[in-house]
C-alpha positions as MATLAB code, in Angstrom:
seq = 'MSQIICDRVSLGYDGNLILRDLSFRLEAGEYCCIIGENGSGKSTLMRTLLGLKSPSSGTVTFGDGLKPSQIGYLPQQTAVQRDFPASVFEIVLSGCQGRQGLRPFYSKADKALALENIEKMGITPLVKRCYRELSGGQQQRVLLARALCATGKMLLLDEPVSGLDPKVTAEMYELIDTIHKRDGITIVMISHDIEAAVRYADHILHIGGDLFFGTTEEYLAKQAAIGAKPGGTESC';
ca = [
    -123.194   88.702  103.049;
    -119.742   87.768  102.923;
    -117.439   89.298  105.838;
    -114.026   87.703  105.160;
    -113.050   85.591  101.593;
    -110.075   83.630  101.368;
    -109.073   82.728   98.020;
    -106.366   80.473   97.349;
    -104.473   81.209  100.394;
    -100.982   79.663  101.235;
     -99.191   80.178  104.431;
     -95.723   79.515  105.960;
     -92.567   80.678  107.044;
     -89.616   81.243  105.302;
     -90.944   79.893  102.716;
     -91.856   76.966  104.009;
     -95.877   76.673  103.487;
     -97.722   74.972  105.626;
    -101.240   75.450  104.592;
    -101.793   75.656  100.618;
    -104.576   76.814   98.454;
    -107.389   77.367  100.926;
    -110.548   78.943  100.002;
    -113.622   79.615  101.504;
    -115.515   82.442  102.720;
    -117.577   83.327  105.747;
    -121.101   85.148  105.947;
    -122.472   87.531  108.627;
    -123.937   85.618  111.554;
    -122.251   82.403  111.152;
    -120.399   80.158  113.363;
    -117.199   78.126  112.089;
    -114.674   75.978  113.904;
    -111.540   75.797  113.036;
    -110.044   72.233  113.892;
    -106.628   70.226  112.077;
    -104.055   68.318  113.037;
    -101.103   69.794  115.172;
     -98.715   72.539  113.133;
    -101.439   72.747  110.085;
    -101.786   76.344  110.964;
    -104.913   77.399  112.457;
    -103.209   79.852  114.585;
    -101.299   81.006  111.379;
    -104.650   81.423  109.899;
    -106.113   83.360  112.388;
    -103.320   85.502  112.490;
    -103.977   86.348  109.038;
    -107.235   86.845  109.413;
    -106.422   89.510  111.837;
    -103.919   91.457  109.580;
    -101.276   90.554  111.928;
     -99.507   88.039  108.917;
     -99.329   88.424  105.026;
    -100.596   85.092  102.841;
     -97.590   83.482  100.911;
     -99.725   83.560   98.127;
    -103.858   84.110   97.530;
    -105.837   86.820   98.983;
    -107.848   88.078  101.940;
    -110.585   90.238  101.761;
    -113.230   91.703  103.673;
    -116.793   92.730  103.311;
    -120.377   93.987  104.989;
    -117.917   96.937  106.591;
    -115.677   94.834  107.967;
    -111.946   95.619  109.243;
    -109.415   93.661  110.818;
    -109.175   96.167  113.377;
    -112.475   95.856  114.017;
    -112.292   92.076  115.036;
    -112.257   91.005  118.256;
    -109.988   88.644  119.273;
    -109.342   86.287  122.249;
    -106.024   84.847  121.815;
    -103.962   81.562  123.695;
    -103.000   83.313  127.193;
     -98.927   82.992  128.297;
     -98.438   82.433  131.800;
     -96.761   86.136  132.119;
    -100.156   87.070  130.646;
    -102.261   85.558  133.052;
    -100.076   87.264  135.849;
    -101.256   90.656  134.618;
    -101.445   93.310  137.258;
    -104.169   95.356  136.066;
    -108.279   95.384  137.244;
    -110.823   93.775  135.409;
    -112.363   96.783  134.336;
    -109.225   98.164  133.182;
    -108.622   94.941  131.128;
    -112.281   94.973  129.561;
    -112.020   98.786  128.708;
    -108.622   98.301  126.418;
    -110.529   96.353  124.062;
    -112.052   99.801  123.245;
    -108.363  101.295  121.988;
    -109.136  100.253  118.123;
    -112.409  102.708  118.832;
    -110.350  105.700  120.189;
    -109.131  106.993  116.642;
    -106.615  109.876  117.430;
    -107.968  110.646  121.325;
    -105.624  110.090  123.687;
    -108.376  108.921  126.759;
    -111.606  106.737  126.744;
    -114.988  108.330  126.244;
    -118.029  107.978  128.284;
    -119.244  105.786  125.968;
    -115.833  103.780  126.172;
    -116.376  103.281  130.242;
    -120.081  102.482  129.591;
    -119.615   99.701  126.715;
    -116.742   97.980  128.932;
    -119.171   97.936  132.013;
    -121.953   96.373  129.432;
    -119.561   93.584  128.009;
    -118.629   92.896  131.914;
    -122.517   92.629  132.483;
    -122.591   90.121  129.332;
    -120.043   88.216  130.811;
    -121.813   88.059  134.457;
    -118.626   89.246  135.958;
    -119.628   92.177  137.395;
    -118.759   91.629  140.627;
    -115.244   91.407  139.517;
    -115.222   94.414  137.996;
    -112.429   96.064  140.864;
    -110.561   92.764  141.371;
    -106.925   92.535  140.078;
    -106.731   90.263  136.818;
    -104.102   87.781  137.977;
    -106.284   86.869  141.157;
    -108.830   85.063  139.167;
    -109.377   81.915  138.330;
    -108.694   80.664  134.465;
    -112.513   80.908  134.012;
    -112.857   84.256  135.232;
    -109.829   85.163  133.269;
    -111.358   83.942  130.111;
    -114.687   85.461  130.648;
    -112.569   89.143  131.190;
    -111.123   88.593  127.944;
    -113.833   87.425  126.094;
    -115.345   90.886  127.269;
    -112.442   92.632  125.910;
    -112.756   91.268  122.853;
    -116.830   92.127  122.643;
    -115.242   95.630  123.265;
    -113.470   96.020  120.008;
    -116.604   94.473  117.893;
    -120.299   94.397  117.189;
    -119.462   91.756  114.015;
    -117.002   89.318  114.689;
    -114.830   87.148  117.320;
    -112.209   85.216  116.457;
    -111.247   82.482  119.328;
    -108.315   80.617  119.819;
    -108.956   77.502  121.813;
    -111.007   79.818  125.041;
    -111.339   76.528  127.073;
    -108.041   75.420  126.827;
    -106.829   74.534  130.414;
    -110.552   74.736  131.792;
    -111.823   72.180  133.701;
    -115.226   70.663  131.710;
    -117.910   72.539  134.118;
    -116.084   75.740  133.477;
    -115.832   74.421  129.784;
    -119.429   73.610  128.852;
    -120.265   77.408  130.957;
    -118.057   78.901  128.273;
    -119.232   77.070  125.223;
    -122.872   78.171  126.486;
    -121.444   81.722  126.878;
    -120.043   81.638  122.840;
    -123.318   80.393  121.540;
    -125.240   82.811  123.738;
    -123.349   85.832  122.107;
    -123.600   84.216  118.899;
    -127.790   83.835  119.142;
    -127.847   86.994  120.947;
    -126.281   89.563  119.581;
    -125.503   88.153  115.574;
    -121.936   88.200  115.975;
    -120.093   86.085  113.455;
    -117.845   83.566  115.923;
    -114.418   82.057  114.057;
    -113.142   79.526  116.861;
    -110.225   77.306  116.694;
    -111.094   73.904  118.714;
    -109.696   70.719  119.380;
    -113.127   69.631  120.524;
    -114.654   67.825  117.685;
    -117.672   66.930  119.829;
    -118.546   70.849  120.527;
    -117.129   71.926  117.268;
    -120.350   69.894  115.276;
    -122.731   70.795  118.642;
    -122.311   74.317  118.154;
    -120.979   75.258  114.604;
    -123.005   75.527  111.915;
    -119.598   75.365  110.013;
    -116.859   73.345  109.857;
    -112.844   74.187  108.363;
    -110.632   71.657  108.440;
    -107.093   72.331  107.810;
    -103.795   69.893  107.134;
    -103.564   67.633  104.699;
    -107.467   67.117  104.153;
    -108.933   70.467  102.952;
    -112.731   70.919  103.974;
    -114.797   73.943  104.473;
    -119.078   73.502  104.551;
    -121.613   72.940  106.643;
    -121.801   70.776  109.799;
    -123.977   68.767  107.987;
    -121.684   68.290  105.405;
    -118.930   67.268  108.030;
    -120.835   64.783  109.562;
    -121.722   64.040  106.185;
    -118.191   63.271  104.599;
    -117.062   61.519  108.451;
    -119.531   58.886  108.309;
    -118.941   58.033  104.639;
    -115.421   57.209  105.291;
    -116.258   55.897  108.946;
    -114.704   58.087  110.928;
    -116.182   58.991  114.129;
    -116.850   63.249  115.035;
    -116.947   63.037  118.454;
    -113.973   63.550  120.863;
    -111.019   65.554  120.422;
    -108.194   66.229  118.061;
    -104.731   67.531  118.852;
    -104.039   71.037  117.963;
];
């Protein structure tokens, strides 16, 4: 069942379009990597999928009972956010805010869910640690646990391995792949690592001068036809 349908979507700011006539649909349980040149509109598209920005034209609709507020989101961090003075448990638990409704407090179920996702991310020993004292890789695991608290259906990840060393990067990719396969959660990830995109994703969305959406096999076939190398990295 389609969870997100984009129909001839154009995006821009102050009347200047950066993305034109994009159409694609994501089915439940798919893993899609968004790739493209610097300034092509990848993060803007993600904000649109989250309902934080309206398209200049076209429509974004949701199916499978999905609402923008039920999408887990892992954004790129700023230096200020990396220095946030809260415990790991508090950060992860804050991902349950969308589940609270009118309740002014977190329920036992919310706290149990937070601890469950902390365990899934392998960071239970860090539960009482201050977030700003953690390494970059540990912080990303905390934020991924937080995003999981918001959803059982879809995760949107904006360059989740940015700034991490190769070993931690590989571990993060494997962790995301495990979430996708074990829990059946739809993954939409912005990446500049084309090699990882074609290794893990089953669909590729390339935006910029050349729009493409299709299976990873179709993307590789297209790259082969034009003599391009699909591996390596791409400017984001």
